[in-house]
C-alpha positions in Angstrom: -57.7 5.7 -21.2 -60.9 6.2 -19.2 -61.5 6.6 -15.5 -62.0 2.9 -15.0 -58.7 2.1 -16.6 -56.9 4.8 -14.6 -58.4 3.4 -11.4 -57.2 -0.1 -12.3 -53.7 1.2 -12.9 -53.8 3.2 -9.6 -55.0 0.1 -7.7 -52.2 -2.0 -9.3 -49.6 0.6 -8.1 -51.1 0.8 -4.6 -51.2 -3.0 -4.4 -47.6 -3.3 -5.6 -46.4 -0.9 -2.9 -48.2 -3.0 -0.3 -50.4 -0.1 0.9 -53.5 -2.2 1.0 -51.9 -4.5 3.6 -53.3 -4.4 7.1 -50.0 -3.2 8.6 -49.3 -0.7 5.9 -47.4 2.5 6.9 -49.8 4.3 4.5 -53.3 2.9 5.4 -55.7 3.6 2.5 -58.5 5.1 4.5 -60.9 7.7 3.1 -59.6 10.1 5.9 -55.9 9.6 5.1 -56.5 9.9 1.4 -58.7 13.1 1.8 -55.8 14.7 3.7 -53.4 13.7 1.0 -55.7 15.0 -1.7 -55.8 18.5 0.0 -52.0 18.5 0.5 -51.4 17.7 -3.1 -54.0 20.4 -4.2 -52.0 22.9 -2.1 -48.9 21.9 -4.0 -50.7 22.9 -7.2 -51.6 26.2 -5.6 -48.0 26.7 -4.5 -46.8 26.7 -8.1 -48.8 29.9 -8.6 -47.8 31.5 -5.3 -45.8 34.4 -6.7 -47.1 34.7 -10.2 -49.9 34.3 -12.7 -48.6 31.2 -14.2 -47.0 28.0 -12.9 -43.3 27.9 -12.7 -43.1 24.8 -14.8 -45.7 22.9 -16.8 -43.9 19.7 -15.9 -44.3 20.4 -12.2 -47.9 21.4 -12.7 -48.5 18.2 -14.6 -47.0 16.1 -11.8 -49.0 17.8 -9.1 -52.3 17.5 -11.1 -51.6 13.8 -11.6 -51.1 13.4 -7.8 -54.4 15.1 -7.2 -56.2 12.9 -9.7 -54.7 9.8 -8.3 -55.8 10.6 -4.8 -59.3 11.4 -6.1 -59.4 8.1 -7.9 -58.3 6.3 -4.8 -60.9 7.9 -2.6 -63.7 7.1 -5.1 -62.4 3.5 -5.4 -62.3 2.7 -1.7 -65.6 4.3 -1.0 -67.4 2.6 -3.8 -68.2 5.8 -5.7 -68.5 5.6 -9.5 -66.6 8.7 -10.3 -67.7 8.9 -13.9 -71.4 8.8 -12.8 -70.8 11.3 -10.0 -69.2 13.7 -12.4 -72.0 13.5 -14.9 -74.6 13.8 -12.2 -72.9 16.9 -10.8 -72.6 18.5 -14.3 -76.3 18.0 -14.8 -77.0 19.7 -11.4 -74.6 22.5 -12.2 -76.3 23.2 -15.6 -79.4 24.0 -13.5 -77.6 26.5 -11.3 -76.5 30.0 -11.9 -73.7 31.9 -10.2 -74.0 35.6 -9.7 -76.9 35.8 -12.2 -74.6 34.7 -15.0 -75.3 31.7 -17.2 -79.0 31.5 -16.4 -79.8 29.7 -19.6 -80.5 26.1 -18.9 -78.8 23.6 -21.0 -78.6 19.9 -20.2 -76.1 17.2 -20.7 -77.6 14.0 -22.1 
């Protein structure tokens, strides 16, 4: 399944819950979704709070899925093509170096 298909499924779920409705208790605004994205990312971090590995791969899987769904939703409502944005960012990152490491310049085609 690709990002487009995942976005379609995510939109189907949000619609089924009525969250796109004008009077929704969970308005699907970029601001609200960005807050939710960060909160879910914090839940990923929480799994590593007292050790080097997550307490449970199942819990990690669930939290990563939540992060991905919020990311898809933000991209969807703001009209950003997430696949294109990711590829563009990877191309930019190939031109960067961090702390002098990885100075060789390879490019994604």
